[in-house]
N, CA, C and O atoms as a GROMACS GRO file, in nm:
protein
  624
    1MET      N    1   1.629   3.406 -11.872
    1MET     CA    2   1.572   3.470 -11.789
    1MET      C    3   1.453   3.367 -11.767
    1MET      O    4   1.406   3.356 -11.654
    2LEU      N    5   1.408   3.297 -11.864
    2LEU     CA    6   1.297   3.206 -11.791
    2LEU      C    7   1.380   3.109 -11.713
    2LEU      O    8   1.364   3.106 -11.591
    3PHE      N    9   1.471   3.025 -11.772
    3PHE     CA   10   1.551   2.939 -11.685
    3PHE      C   11   1.602   2.972 -11.568
    3PHE      O   12   1.615   2.888 -11.480
    4SER      N   13   1.634   3.091 -11.555
    4SER     CA   14   1.664   3.103 -11.405
    4SER      C   15   1.530   3.127 -11.316
    4SER      O   16   1.531   3.101 -11.196
    5LYS      N   17   1.415   3.177 -11.383
    5LYS     CA   18   1.299   3.182 -11.259
    5LYS      C   19   1.259   3.037 -11.230
    5LYS      O   20   1.222   3.017 -11.114
    6ARG      N   21   1.261   2.903 -11.334
    6ARG     CA   22   1.209   2.786 -11.308
    6ARG      C   23   1.362   2.737 -11.202
    6ARG      O   24   1.334   2.638 -11.133
    7ILE      N   25   1.522   2.792 -11.178
    7ILE     CA   26   1.593   2.713 -11.075
    7ILE      C   27   1.577   2.815 -10.952
    7ILE      O   28   1.643   2.802 -10.849
    8SER      N   29   1.473   2.931 -10.974
    8SER     CA   30   1.453   2.979 -10.854
    8SER      C   31   1.329   2.903 -10.761
    8SER      O   32   1.317   2.869 -10.643
    9LEU      N   33   1.257   2.898 -10.866
    9LEU     CA   34   1.143   2.803 -10.826
    9LEU      C   35   1.162   2.668 -10.776
    9LEU      O   36   1.078   2.624 -10.698
   10LEU      N   37   1.276   2.586 -10.814
   10LEU     CA   38   1.272   2.472 -10.760
   10LEU      C   39   1.371   2.479 -10.664
   10LEU      O   40   1.374   2.386 -10.583
   11ALA      N   41   1.478   2.594 -10.650
   11ALA     CA   42   1.526   2.594 -10.523
   11ALA      C   43   1.437   2.615 -10.400
   11ALA      O   44   1.454   2.590 -10.280
   12GLY      N   45   1.344   2.666 -10.466
   12GLY     CA   46   1.243   2.742 -10.354
   12GLY      C   47   1.165   2.606 -10.283
   12GLY      O   48   1.149   2.590 -10.162
   13VAL      N   49   1.119   2.511 -10.392
   13VAL     CA   50   1.060   2.421 -10.356
   13VAL      C   51   1.139   2.297 -10.265
   13VAL      O   52   1.095   2.229 -10.172
   14LEU      N   53   1.279   2.297 -10.335
   14LEU     CA   54   1.340   2.208 -10.254
   14LEU      C   55   1.407   2.237 -10.071
   14LEU      O   56   1.449   2.154  -9.991
   15PHE      N   57   1.396   2.366 -10.060
   15PHE     CA   58   1.420   2.455  -9.948
   15PHE      C   59   1.312   2.411  -9.874
   15PHE      O   60   1.334   2.374  -9.759
   16SER      N   61   1.212   2.409  -9.914
   16SER     CA   62   1.047   2.402  -9.865
   16SER      C   63   1.079   2.232  -9.837
   16SER      O   64   1.120   2.218  -9.722
   17ALA      N   65   1.071   2.119  -9.902
   17ALA     CA   66   1.094   2.049  -9.853
   17ALA      C   67   1.198   1.968  -9.753
   17ALA      O   68   1.169   1.870  -9.685
   18VAL      N   69   1.319   2.032  -9.761
   18VAL     CA   70   1.359   1.994  -9.696
   18VAL      C   71   1.358   2.064  -9.523
   18VAL      O   72   1.360   1.990  -9.424
   19PHE      N   73   1.356   2.196  -9.516
   19PHE     CA   74   1.310   2.262  -9.382
   19PHE      C   75   1.169   2.297  -9.349
   19PHE      O   76   1.123   2.402  -9.303
   20ALA      N   77   1.095   2.155  -9.391
   20ALA     CA   78   0.972   2.202  -9.358
   20ALA      C   79   0.968   2.149  -9.240
   20ALA      O   80   1.062   2.077  -9.209
   21THR      N   81   0.858   2.171  -9.146
   21THR     CA   82   0.872   2.110  -9.024
   21THR      C   83   0.731   2.101  -8.979
   21THR      O   84   0.652   2.194  -8.998
   22THR      N   85   0.688   1.954  -8.900
   22THR     CA   86   0.617   1.976  -8.866
   22THR      C   87   0.533   2.068  -8.736
   22THR      O   88   0.599   2.118  -8.645
   23ALA      N   89   0.388   2.082  -8.742
   23ALA     CA   90   0.330   2.128  -8.632
   23ALA      C   91   0.344   2.038  -8.528
   23ALA      O   92   0.384   2.094  -8.426
   24ILE      N   93   0.326   1.917  -8.516
   24ILE     CA   94   0.304   1.851  -8.397
   24ILE      C   95   0.446   1.767  -8.389
   24ILE      O   96   0.510   1.698  -8.469
   25GLN      N   97   0.463   1.812  -8.239
   25GLN     CA   98   0.604   1.711  -8.244
   25GLN      C   99   0.571   1.565  -8.138
   25GLN      O  100   0.503   1.570  -8.035
   26ALA      N  101   0.618   1.473  -8.179
   26ALA     CA  102   0.615   1.401  -8.114
   26ALA      C  103   0.730   1.358  -7.975
   26ALA      O  104   0.852   1.372  -7.985
   27GLU      N  105   0.675   1.317  -7.876
   27GLU     CA  106   0.679   1.321  -7.763
   27GLU      C  107   0.778   1.179  -7.727
   27GLU      O  108   0.716   1.076  -7.704
   28GLU      N  109   0.963   1.171  -7.723
   28GLU     CA  110   0.993   1.071  -7.708
   28GLU      C  111   0.990   1.015  -7.552
   28GLU      O  112   1.015   1.075  -7.447
   29ILE      N  113   0.949   0.872  -7.576
   29ILE     CA  114   0.888   0.806  -7.427
   29ILE      C  115   1.053   0.719  -7.391
   29ILE      O  116   1.109   0.718  -7.282
   30GLY      N  117   1.106   0.648  -7.527
   30GLY     CA  118   1.165   0.573  -7.481
   30GLY      C  119   1.258   0.511  -7.593
   30GLY      O  120   1.223   0.529  -7.710
   31SER      N  121   1.371   0.441  -7.567
   31SER     CA  122   1.420   0.314  -7.684
   31SER      C  123   1.511   0.263  -7.638
   31SER      O  124   1.595   0.298  -7.554
   32VAL      N  125   1.487   0.137  -7.719
   32VAL     CA  126   1.633   0.022  -7.689
   32VAL      C  127   1.721   0.093  -7.814
   32VAL      O  128   1.694   0.170  -7.906
   33ASP      N  129   1.860   0.012  -7.758
   33ASP     CA  130   1.944  -0.048  -7.920
   33ASP      C  131   1.906  -0.143  -7.937
   33ASP      O  132   1.829  -0.206  -7.865
   34THR      N  133   1.977  -0.188  -8.084
   34THR     CA  134   1.958  -0.287  -8.176
   34THR      C  135   2.100  -0.342  -8.225
   34THR      O  136   2.154  -0.452  -8.224
   35VAL      N  137   2.136  -0.206  -8.270
   35VAL     CA  138   2.259  -0.268  -8.329
   35VAL      C  139   2.401  -0.160  -8.272
   35VAL      O  140   2.418  -0.040  -8.296
   36PHE      N  141   2.485  -0.250  -8.193
   36PHE     CA  142   2.624  -0.123  -8.143
   36PHE      C  143   2.702  -0.092  -8.305
   36PHE      O  144   2.728  -0.153  -8.408
   37LYS      N  145   2.716   0.036  -8.249
   37LYS     CA  146   2.806   0.136  -8.334
   37LYS      C  147   2.899   0.156  -8.277
   37LYS      O  148   2.880   0.194  -8.161
   38LEU      N  149   3.067   0.143  -8.332
   38LEU     CA  150   3.169   0.211  -8.266
   38LEU      C  151   3.164   0.306  -8.273
   38LEU      O  152   3.204   0.360  -8.170
   39LEU      N  153   3.131   0.376  -8.351
   39LEU     CA  154   3.113   0.519  -8.386
   39LEU      C  155   3.019   0.588  -8.385
   39LEU      O  156   2.942   0.559  -8.476
   40GLY      N  157   2.978   0.692  -8.308
   40GLY     CA  158   2.811   0.704  -8.352
   40GLY      C  159   2.721   0.638  -8.248
   40GLY      O  160   2.744   0.542  -8.174
   41ALA      N  161   2.602   0.722  -8.264
   41ALA     CA  162   2.474   0.622  -8.162
   41ALA      C  163   2.457   0.540  -8.249
   41ALA      O  164   2.479   0.556  -8.369
   42ASN      N  165   2.399   0.400  -8.170
   42ASN     CA  166   2.368   0.295  -8.193
   42ASN      C  167   2.222   0.326  -8.259
   42ASN      O  168   2.142   0.419  -8.245
   43HIS      N  169   2.224   0.193  -8.347
   43HIS     CA  170   2.080   0.173  -8.423
   43HIS      C  171   1.999   0.169  -8.347
   43HIS      O  172   2.058   0.131  -8.245
   44LYS      N  173   1.838   0.190  -8.309
   44LYS     CA  174   1.786   0.165  -8.226
   44LYS      C  175   1.661   0.142  -8.239
   44LYS      O  176   1.640   0.097  -8.352
   45ILE      N  177   1.550   0.153  -8.163
   45ILE     CA  178   1.415   0.166  -8.200
   45ILE      C  179   1.373   0.244  -8.086
   45ILE      O  180   1.378   0.210  -7.968
   46VAL      N  181   1.325   0.363  -8.138
   46VAL     CA  182   1.213   0.450  -8.087
   46VAL      C  183   1.107   0.460  -8.061
   46VAL      O  184   1.034   0.447  -8.159
   47ILE      N  185   1.047   0.481  -7.950
   47ILE     CA  186   0.882   0.488  -7.921
   47ILE      C  187   0.864   0.600  -7.849
   47ILE      O  188   0.917   0.628  -7.742
   48GLU      N  189   0.757   0.686  -7.934
   48GLU     CA  190   0.738   0.816  -7.957
   48GLU      C  191   0.571   0.855  -7.938
   48GLU      O  192   0.485   0.808  -8.012
   49ALA      N  193   0.548   0.927  -7.853
   49ALA     CA  194   0.376   0.964  -7.853
   49ALA      C  195   0.319   1.098  -7.931
   49ALA      O  196   0.402   1.178  -7.976
   50PHE      N  197   0.185   1.122  -7.947
   50PHE     CA  198   0.162   1.227  -8.033
   50PHE      C  199   0.010   1.199  -7.963
   50PHE      O  200  -0.041   1.093  -7.924
   51ASP      N  201  -0.046   1.357  -7.963
   51ASP     CA  202  -0.208   1.369  -7.953
   51ASP      C  203  -0.282   1.416  -8.092
   51ASP      O  204  -0.239   1.516  -8.149
   52ASP      N  205  -0.386   1.347  -8.144
   52ASP     CA  206  -0.418   1.390  -8.236
   52ASP      C  207  -0.486   1.512  -8.287
   52ASP      O  208  -0.594   1.539  -8.236
   53PRO      N  209  -0.443   1.581  -8.371
   53PRO     CA  210  -0.445   1.734  -8.321
   53PRO      C  211  -0.623   1.815  -8.329
   53PRO      O  212  -0.657   1.907  -8.255
   54ARG      N  213  -0.709   1.753  -8.430
   54ARG     CA  214  -0.820   1.748  -8.415
   54ARG      C  215  -0.899   1.700  -8.377
   54ARG      O  216  -1.011   1.745  -8.402
   55ILE      N  217  -0.883   1.572  -8.289
   55ILE     CA  218  -1.002   1.520  -8.182
   55ILE      C  219  -0.889   1.457  -8.059
   55ILE      O  220  -0.803   1.372  -8.039
   56PRO      N  221  -0.964   1.572  -7.996
   56PRO     CA  222  -0.852   1.536  -7.849
   56PRO      C  223  -0.941   1.420  -7.783
   56PRO      O  224  -1.060   1.397  -7.804
   57GLY      N  225  -0.842   1.346  -7.690
   57GLY     CA  226  -0.905   1.204  -7.637
   57GLY      C  227  -0.836   1.110  -7.698
   57GLY      O  228  -0.814   1.009  -7.631
   58VAL      N  229  -0.781   1.115  -7.841
   58VAL     CA  230  -0.687   1.025  -7.869
   58VAL      C  231  -0.543   1.064  -7.884
   58VAL      O  232  -0.497   1.159  -7.948
   59THR      N  233  -0.477   0.967  -7.809
   59THR     CA  234  -0.331   0.946  -7.833
   59THR      C  235  -0.242   0.845  -7.889
   59THR      O  236  -0.221   0.747  -7.818
   60CYS      N  237  -0.179   0.850  -8.014
   60CYS     CA  238  -0.108   0.768  -8.077
   60CYS      C  239   0.077   0.711  -8.039
   60CYS      O  240   0.178   0.765  -8.084
   61HIS      N  241   0.070   0.614  -7.963
   61HIS     CA  242   0.236   0.575  -7.965
   61HIS      C  243   0.287   0.481  -8.086
   61HIS      O  244   0.218   0.392  -8.137
   62LEU      N  245   0.406   0.511  -8.121
   62LEU     CA  246   0.458   0.493  -8.234
   62LEU      C  247   0.607   0.439  -8.202
   62LEU      O  248   0.694   0.492  -8.133
   63SER      N  249   0.609   0.325  -8.272
   63SER     CA  250   0.752   0.238  -8.226
   63SER      C  251   0.780   0.245  -8.401
   63SER      O  252   0.698   0.226  -8.491
   64ARG      N  253   0.957   0.286  -8.412
   64ARG     CA  254   0.998   0.292  -8.505
   64ARG      C  255   1.173   0.286  -8.559
   64ARG      O  256   1.252   0.319  -8.470
   65ALA      N  257   1.203   0.268  -8.623
   65ALA     CA  258   1.355   0.241  -8.644
   65ALA      C  259   1.404   0.375  -8.651
   65ALA      O  260   1.347   0.471  -8.703
   66LYS      N  261   1.575   0.369  -8.562
   66LYS     CA  262   1.657   0.506  -8.604
   66LYS      C  263   1.762   0.465  -8.651
   66LYS      O  264   1.821   0.372  -8.597
   67THR      N  265   1.798   0.513  -8.738
   67THR     CA  266   1.954   0.488  -8.774
   67THR      C  267   2.071   0.524  -8.690
   67THR      O  268   2.076   0.639  -8.648
   68GLY      N  269   2.159   0.447  -8.663
   68GLY     CA  270   2.251   0.488  -8.582
   68GLY      C  271   2.424   0.527  -8.671
   68GLY      O  272   2.439   0.574  -8.784
   69GLY      N  273   2.526   0.489  -8.577
   69GLY     CA  274   2.666   0.530  -8.687
   69GLY      C  275   2.680   0.673  -8.693
   69GLY      O  276   2.605   0.761  -8.651
   70ILE      N  277   2.778   0.679  -8.746
   70ILE     CA  278   2.840   0.820  -8.778
   70ILE      C  279   2.746   0.909  -8.875
   70ILE      O  280   2.774   1.028  -8.872
   71SER      N  281   2.647   0.874  -8.954
   71SER     CA  282   2.527   0.944  -9.067
   71SER      C  283   2.457   0.936  -9.014
   71SER      O  284   2.383   1.032  -9.036
   72GLY      N  285   2.418   0.874  -8.940
   72GLY     CA  286   2.294   0.890  -8.824
   72GLY      C  287   2.306   0.996  -8.721
   72GLY      O  288   2.227   1.084  -8.687
   73SER      N  289   2.417   0.968  -8.684
   73SER     CA  290   2.465   1.090  -8.561
   73SER      C  291   2.435   1.254  -8.592
   73SER      O  292   2.393   1.339  -8.513
   74LEU      N  293   2.470   1.269  -8.729
   74LEU     CA  294   2.554   1.366  -8.845
   74LEU      C  295   2.331   1.407  -8.952
   74LEU      O  296   2.308   1.476  -9.051
   75GLY      N  297   2.234   1.327  -8.866
   75GLY     CA  298   2.103   1.320  -8.946
   75GLY      C  299   2.138   1.282  -9.123
   75GLY      O  300   2.056   1.298  -9.214
   76LEU      N  301   2.234   1.247  -9.133
   76LEU     CA  302   2.267   1.210  -9.294
   76LEU      C  303   2.181   1.088  -9.308
   76LEU      O  304   2.135   1.077  -9.422
   77ALA      N  305   2.150   1.003  -9.232
   77ALA     CA  306   2.106   0.814  -9.262
   77ALA      C  307   1.988   0.824  -9.292
   77ALA      O  308   1.913   0.905  -9.237
   78GLU      N  309   1.950   0.740  -9.388
   78GLU     CA  310   1.807   0.728  -9.396
   78GLU      C  311   1.743   0.627  -9.311
   78GLU      O  312   1.790   0.514  -9.304
   79ASP      N  313   1.635   0.661  -9.244
   79ASP     CA  314   1.629   0.523  -9.126
   79ASP      C  315   1.513   0.431  -9.245
   79ASP      O  316   1.459   0.476  -9.346
   80THR      N  317   1.507   0.321  -9.197
   80THR     CA  318   1.403   0.230  -9.236
   80THR      C  319   1.258   0.261  -9.248
   80THR      O  320   1.210   0.370  -9.215
   81SER      N  321   1.186   0.156  -9.301
   81SER     CA  322   1.053   0.180  -9.310
   81SER      C  323   0.975   0.123  -9.193
   81SER      O  324   0.857   0.140  -9.225
   82ASP      N  325   0.978   0.086  -9.119
   82ASP     CA  326   0.976   0.000  -9.026
   82ASP      C  327   0.910   0.095  -8.921
   82ASP      O  328   0.973   0.191  -8.878
   83ALA      N  329   0.778   0.067  -8.878
   83ALA     CA  330   0.713   0.168  -8.805
   83ALA      C  331   0.618   0.052  -8.725
   83ALA      O  332   0.610  -0.044  -8.801
   84SER      N  333   0.557   0.032  -8.620
   84SER     CA  334   0.439   0.058  -8.581
   84SER      C  335   0.346   0.136  -8.502
   84SER      O  336   0.398   0.227  -8.436
   85ILE      N  337   0.213   0.122  -8.494
   85ILE     CA  338   0.133   0.213  -8.432
   85ILE      C  339   0.023   0.177  -8.333
   85ILE      O  340  -0.063   0.099  -8.375
   86ALA      N  341   0.012   0.226  -8.199
   86ALA     CA  342  -0.137   0.179  -8.131
   86ALA      C  343  -0.152   0.327  -8.072
   86ALA      O  344  -0.064   0.395  -8.019
   87CYS      N  345  -0.293   0.360  -8.096
   87CYS     CA  346  -0.404   0.468  -8.092
   87CYS      C  347  -0.479   0.408  -7.942
   87CYS      O  348  -0.485   0.288  -7.918
   88ARG      N  349  -0.520   0.486  -7.874
   88ARG     CA  350  -0.605   0.461  -7.765
   88ARG      C  351  -0.721   0.573  -7.725
   88ARG      O  352  -0.678   0.681  -7.766
   89GLN      N  353  -0.791   0.584  -7.690
   89GLN     CA  354  -0.928   0.676  -7.622
   89GLN      C  355  -0.859   0.729  -7.520
   89GLN      O  356  -0.857   0.648  -7.427
   90VAL      N  357  -0.797   0.836  -7.492
   90VAL     CA  358  -0.750   0.861  -7.323
   90VAL      C  359  -0.842   0.993  -7.322
   90VAL      O  360  -0.784   1.090  -7.275
   91GLY      N  361  -0.955   1.012  -7.358
   91GLY     CA  362  -1.055   1.120  -7.258
   91GLY      C  363  -1.163   1.093  -7.399
   91GLY      O  364  -1.160   1.008  -7.487
   92PRO      N  365  -1.253   1.205  -7.374
   92PRO     CA  366  -1.384   1.208  -7.414
   92PRO      C  367  -1.342   1.289  -7.601
   92PRO      O  368  -1.277   1.388  -7.635
   93ILE      N  369  -1.419   1.186  -7.677
   93ILE     CA  370  -1.379   1.222  -7.798
   93ILE      C  371  -1.525   1.275  -7.861
   93ILE      O  372  -1.632   1.215  -7.863
   94THR      N  373  -1.490   1.415  -7.915
   94THR     CA  374  -1.584   1.508  -8.045
   94THR      C  375  -1.526   1.518  -8.161
   94THR      O  376  -1.434   1.597  -8.182
   95LEU      N  377  -1.577   1.434  -8.254
   95LEU     CA  378  -1.558   1.435  -8.388
   95LEU      C  379  -1.604   1.587  -8.448
   95LEU      O  380  -1.718   1.630  -8.431
   96PRO      N  381  -1.497   1.665  -8.522
   96PRO     CA  382  -1.516   1.734  -8.628
   96PRO      C  383  -1.628   1.750  -8.704
   96PRO      O  384  -1.683   1.643  -8.729
   97ALA      N  385  -1.679   1.845  -8.748
   97ALA     CA  386  -1.818   1.817  -8.858
   97ALA      C  387  -1.732   1.822  -8.993
   97ALA      O  388  -1.789   1.755  -9.079
   98ASP      N  389  -1.626   1.872  -9.035
   98ASP     CA  390  -1.580   1.848  -9.157
   98ASP      C  391  -1.421   1.759  -9.147
   98ASP      O  392  -1.318   1.793  -9.204
   99LEU      N  393  -1.441   1.632  -9.053
   99LEU     CA  394  -1.347   1.545  -9.052
   99LEU      C  395  -1.330   1.466  -9.239
   99LEU      O  396  -1.417   1.417  -9.311
  100LYS      N  397  -1.199   1.485  -9.259
  100LYS     CA  398  -1.172   1.395  -9.392
  100LYS      C  399  -1.142   1.262  -9.349
  100LYS      O  400  -1.109   1.233  -9.234
  101ASN      N  401  -1.154   1.166  -9.461
  101ASN     CA  402  -1.071   1.028  -9.442
  101ASN      C  403  -0.935   1.077  -9.502
  101ASN      O  404  -0.940   1.177  -9.574
  102GLY      N  405  -0.818   1.020  -9.480
  102GLY     CA  406  -0.709   1.013  -9.514
  102GLY      C  407  -0.645   1.156  -9.492
  102GLY      O  408  -0.562   1.204  -9.568
  103GLU      N  409  -0.708   1.239  -9.345
  103GLU     CA  410  -0.628   1.354  -9.349
  103GLU      C  411  -0.489   1.292  -9.250
  103GLU      O  412  -0.489   1.200  -9.169
  104ARG      N  413  -0.369   1.390  -9.294
  104ARG     CA  414  -0.251   1.298  -9.211
  104ARG      C  415  -0.277   1.388  -9.085
  104ARG      O  416  -0.376   1.457  -9.063
  105VAL      N  417  -0.198   1.375  -9.029
  105VAL     CA  418  -0.221   1.370  -8.847
  105VAL      C  419  -0.101   1.357  -8.788
  105VAL      O  420  -0.091   1.330  -8.668
  106PHE      N  421  -0.022   1.371  -8.851
  106PHE     CA  422   0.177   1.360  -8.843
  106PHE      C  423   0.217   1.307  -8.945
  106PHE      O  424   0.168   1.225  -9.022
  107LYS      N  425   0.350   1.381  -8.938
  107LYS     CA  426   0.475   1.364  -9.054
  107LYS      C  427   0.601   1.371  -9.006
  107LYS      O  428   0.622   1.473  -8.940
  108GLN      N  429   0.671   1.313  -9.016
  108GLN     CA  430   0.823   1.348  -8.979
  108GLN      C  431   0.858   1.235  -9.037
  108GLN      O  432   0.813   1.124  -9.066
  109LYS      N  433   1.044   1.358  -9.050
  109LYS     CA  434   1.139   1.350  -9.183
  109LYS      C  435   1.164   1.238  -9.122
  109LYS      O  436   1.130   1.226  -9.004
  110THR      N  437   1.234   1.126  -9.194
  110THR     CA  438   1.330   1.024  -9.151
  110THR      C  439   1.456   0.985  -9.264
  110THR      O  440   1.522   0.881  -9.275
  111SER      N  441   1.461   1.108  -9.338
  111SER     CA  442   1.575   1.124  -9.394
  111SER      C  443   1.610   1.256  -9.430
  111SER      O  444   1.518   1.338  -9.429
  112ILE      N  445   1.725   1.295  -9.461
  112ILE     CA  446   1.781   1.415  -9.458
  112ILE      C  447   1.707   1.465  -9.595
  112ILE      O  448   1.715   1.588  -9.596
  113LEU      N  449   1.645   1.422  -9.699
  113LEU     CA  450   1.594   1.448  -9.828
  113LEU      C  451   1.445   1.340  -9.857
  113LEU      O  452   1.444   1.217  -9.851
  114PHE      N  453   1.368   1.400  -9.877
  114PHE     CA  454   1.305   1.301  -9.954
  114PHE      C  455   1.160   1.212  -9.879
  114PHE      O  456   1.040   1.208  -9.906
  115LYS      N  457   1.245   1.150  -9.775
  115LYS     CA  458   1.149   1.058  -9.733
  115LYS      C  459   1.076   1.102  -9.570
  115LYS      O  460   1.124   1.184  -9.491
  116SER      N  461   0.960   1.030  -9.555
  116SER     CA  462   0.916   1.056  -9.436
  116SER      C  463   0.842   1.024  -9.364
  116SER      O  464   0.757   1.005  -9.450
  117MET      N  465   0.766   0.984  -9.228
  117MET     CA  466   0.701   0.862  -9.216
  117MET      C  467   0.562   0.967  -9.179
  117MET      O  468   0.581   1.085  -9.148
  118GLN      N  469   0.471   0.928  -9.184
  118GLN     CA  470   0.335   0.964  -9.175
  118GLN      C  471   0.239   0.923  -9.101
  118GLN      O  472   0.272   0.811  -9.062
  119VAL      N  473   0.138   0.949  -9.059
  119VAL     CA  474   0.012   0.939  -8.962
  119VAL      C  475  -0.085   0.977  -9.053
  119VAL      O  476  -0.071   1.090  -9.100
  120VAL      N  477  -0.212   0.892  -9.102
  120VAL     CA  478  -0.345   0.951  -9.172
  120VAL      C  479  -0.447   0.857  -9.077
  120VAL      O  480  -0.442   0.755  -9.009
  121ARG      N  481  -0.527   0.946  -9.111
  121ARG     CA  482  -0.651   0.899  -8.992
  121ARG      C  483  -0.814   0.888  -9.102
  121ARG      O  484  -0.857   0.945  -9.202
  122PHE      N  485  -0.847   0.812  -9.036
  122PHE     CA  486  -0.988   0.722  -9.135
  122PHE      C  487  -1.086   0.712  -9.058
  122PHE      O  488  -1.066   0.669  -8.945
  123LEU      N  489  -1.254   0.758  -9.108
  123LEU     CA  490  -1.366   0.725  -8.977
  123LEU      C  491  -1.438   0.619  -9.044
  123LEU      O  492  -1.495   0.642  -9.151
  124ASP      N  493  -1.441   0.494  -8.985
  124ASP     CA  494  -1.544   0.388  -9.026
  124ASP      C  495  -1.682   0.429  -8.945
  124ASP      O  496  -1.701   0.396  -8.828
  125GLN      N  497  -1.758   0.491  -9.008
  125GLN     CA  498  -1.887   0.557  -8.931
  125GLN      C  499  -2.014   0.414  -8.885
  125GLN      O  500  -2.098   0.407  -8.796
  126LYS      N  501  -1.975   0.326  -8.987
  126LYS     CA  502  -2.043   0.191  -9.015
  126LYS      C  503  -2.046   0.115  -8.848
  126LYS      O  504  -2.141   0.089  -8.774
  127ARG      N  505  -1.926   0.100  -8.835
  127ARG     CA  506  -1.854   0.091  -8.668
  127ARG      C  507  -1.836   0.188  -8.565
  127ARG      O  508  -1.834   0.171  -8.443
  128ASN      N  509  -1.821   0.296  -8.636
  128ASN     CA  510  -1.815   0.382  -8.530
  128ASN      C  511  -1.677   0.376  -8.421
  128ASN      O  512  -1.673   0.365  -8.298
  129VAL      N  513  -1.558   0.390  -8.534
  129VAL     CA  514  -1.417   0.388  -8.532
  129VAL      C  515  -1.349   0.440  -8.588
  129VAL      O  516  -1.383   0.458  -8.705
  130LEU      N  517  -1.230   0.489  -8.550
  130LEU     CA  518  -1.113   0.591  -8.593
  130LEU      C  519  -1.022   0.489  -8.650
  130LEU      O  520  -1.014   0.391  -8.576
  131ILE      N  521  -0.942   0.477  -8.769
  131ILE     CA  522  -0.842   0.419  -8.797
  131ILE      C  523  -0.701   0.487  -8.846
  131ILE      O  524  -0.670   0.530  -8.957
  132TYR      N  525  -0.638   0.482  -8.742
  132TYR     CA  526  -0.492   0.542  -8.745
  132TYR      C  527  -0.400   0.461  -8.844
  132TYR      O  528  -0.425   0.344  -8.818
  133LEU      N  529  -0.300   0.465  -8.952
  133LEU     CA  530  -0.216   0.410  -9.072
  133LEU      C  531  -0.108   0.485  -9.058
  133LEU      O  532  -0.110   0.606  -9.082
  134VAL      N  533  -0.010   0.425  -9.018
  134VAL     CA  534   0.125   0.476  -9.033
  134VAL      C  535   0.218   0.369  -9.172
  134VAL      O  536   0.214   0.247  -9.185
  135TYR      N  537   0.295   0.476  -9.261
  135TYR     CA  538   0.352   0.423  -9.337
  135TYR      C  539   0.474   0.527  -9.348
  135TYR      O  540   0.490   0.624  -9.274
  136SER      N  541   0.565   0.487  -9.462
  136SER     CA  542   0.672   0.564  -9.464
  136SER      C  543   0.632   0.601  -9.645
  136SER      O  544   0.564   0.521  -9.710
  137ASP      N  545   0.679   0.714  -9.699
  137ASP     CA  546   0.678   0.765  -9.803
  137ASP      C  547   0.797   0.852  -9.853
  137ASP      O  548   0.833   0.952  -9.791
  138LYS      N  549   0.851   0.813  -9.956
  138LYS     CA  550   0.929   0.881 -10.084
  138LYS      C  551   0.885   0.938 -10.189
  138LYS      O  552   0.781   0.919 -10.253
  139LEU      N  553   1.034   1.065 -10.214
  139LEU     CA  554   0.953   1.122 -10.367
  139LEU      C  555   0.919   1.070 -10.455
  139LEU      O  556   0.820   1.111 -10.516
  140VAL      N  557   1.002   0.940 -10.501
  140VAL     CA  558   1.003   0.852 -10.629
  140VAL      C  559   0.929   0.746 -10.584
  140VAL      O  560   0.841   0.690 -10.649
  141GLU      N  561   0.977   0.710 -10.439
  141GLU     CA  562   0.906   0.571 -10.429
  141GLU      C  563   0.904   0.508 -10.326
  141GLU      O  564   1.010   0.456 -10.289
  142GLY      N  565   0.787   0.493 -10.249
  142GLY     CA  566   0.760   0.487 -10.084
  142GLY      C  567   0.774   0.332 -10.076
  142GLY      O  568   0.822   0.260 -10.163
  143SER      N  569   0.716   0.288  -9.938
  143SER     CA  570   0.708   0.172  -9.894
  143SER      C  571   0.588   0.094  -9.878
  143SER      O  572   0.510   0.152  -9.802
  144PRO      N  573   0.534  -0.039  -9.928
  144PRO     CA  574   0.418  -0.096  -9.822
  144PRO      C  575   0.432  -0.120  -9.706
  144PRO      O  576   0.326  -0.131  -9.644
  145LYS      N  577   0.556  -0.139  -9.628
  145LYS     CA  578   0.533  -0.141  -9.482
  145LYS      C  579   0.425  -0.046  -9.417
  145LYS      O  580   0.427   0.072  -9.451
  146ASN      N  581   0.330  -0.089  -9.326
  146ASN     CA  582   0.244  -0.007  -9.255
  146ASN      C  583   0.188  -0.103  -9.145
  146ASN      O  584   0.185  -0.222  -9.116
  147SER      N  585   0.163  -0.031  -9.118
  147SER     CA  586   0.067  -0.069  -8.958
  147SER      C  587  -0.077   0.033  -8.916
  147SER      O  588  -0.079   0.151  -8.951
  148ILE      N  589  -0.172  -0.016  -8.854
  148ILE     CA  590  -0.288   0.048  -8.870
  148ILE      C  591  -0.312  -0.031  -8.684
  148ILE      O  592  -0.285  -0.131  -8.618
  149SER      N  593  -0.369   0.082  -8.678
  149SER     CA  594  -0.489   0.108  -8.523
  149SER      C  595  -0.613   0.111  -8.503
  149SER      O  596  -0.665   0.210  -8.553
  150SER      N  597  -0.658   0.068  -8.469
  150SER     CA  598  -0.793   0.092  -8.453
  150SER      C  599  -0.877   0.195  -8.321
  150SER      O  600  -0.874   0.133  -8.214
  151VAL      N  601  -0.923   0.287  -8.313
  151VAL     CA  602  -0.990   0.354  -8.185
  151VAL      C  603  -1.130   0.352  -8.184
  151VAL      O  604  -1.193   0.435  -8.250
  152PRO      N  605  -1.212   0.224  -8.081
  152PRO     CA  606  -1.363   0.275  -8.083
  152PRO      C  607  -1.403   0.400  -8.018
  152PRO      O  608  -1.342   0.435  -7.917
  153ILE      N  609  -1.463   0.444  -8.048
  153ILE     CA  610  -1.482   0.541  -7.993
  153ILE      C  611  -1.657   0.526  -7.904
  153ILE      O  612  -1.773   0.504  -7.937
  154ARG      N  613  -1.576   0.555  -7.771
  154ARG     CA  614  -1.695   0.520  -7.659
  154ARG      C  615  -1.761   0.671  -7.581
  154ARG      O  616  -1.746   0.785  -7.625
  155PRO      N  617  -1.802   0.648  -7.510
  155PRO     CA  618  -1.855   0.751  -7.415
  155PRO      C  619  -1.745   0.701  -7.316
  155PRO      O  620  -1.688   0.593  -7.299
  156TRP      N  621  -1.737   0.864  -7.236
  156TRP     CA  622  -1.582   0.873  -7.173
  156TRP      C  623  -1.695   0.875  -7.021
  156TRP      O  624  -1.646   0.882  -6.908
   0.00000   0.00000   0.00000
């Protein structure tokens, strides 16, 4: 009985991890092919944009590798951890009082199981700058590849 409950709990956790969706959807701006694949989609670099959900006036653009081929076309491939980010002030910025350093502002699955690309935000109060960090993580082992972008908070 106890074993059955543990299996049910584990199945629920796995189901949630696999099918969890991010409230923020990135808008694809464009892409370029990097490797021709005879079958399935080509490998490519995709450029996407999203707005910071808690700080209106900040937009981030991501470039990331997307695996093609048959497995990529079926959604079974694992994308590499290569990503770059550029964030800019695009309107007036008002910081919420409960802003926390390291808060996740964006997450996107980069494999069918356990790997994702995340963007987290930090506030450098001394310099009045928001810093956005993009990195890839995995249940067992993440990647040290990362990129940051700084957004000076200016009057609009």
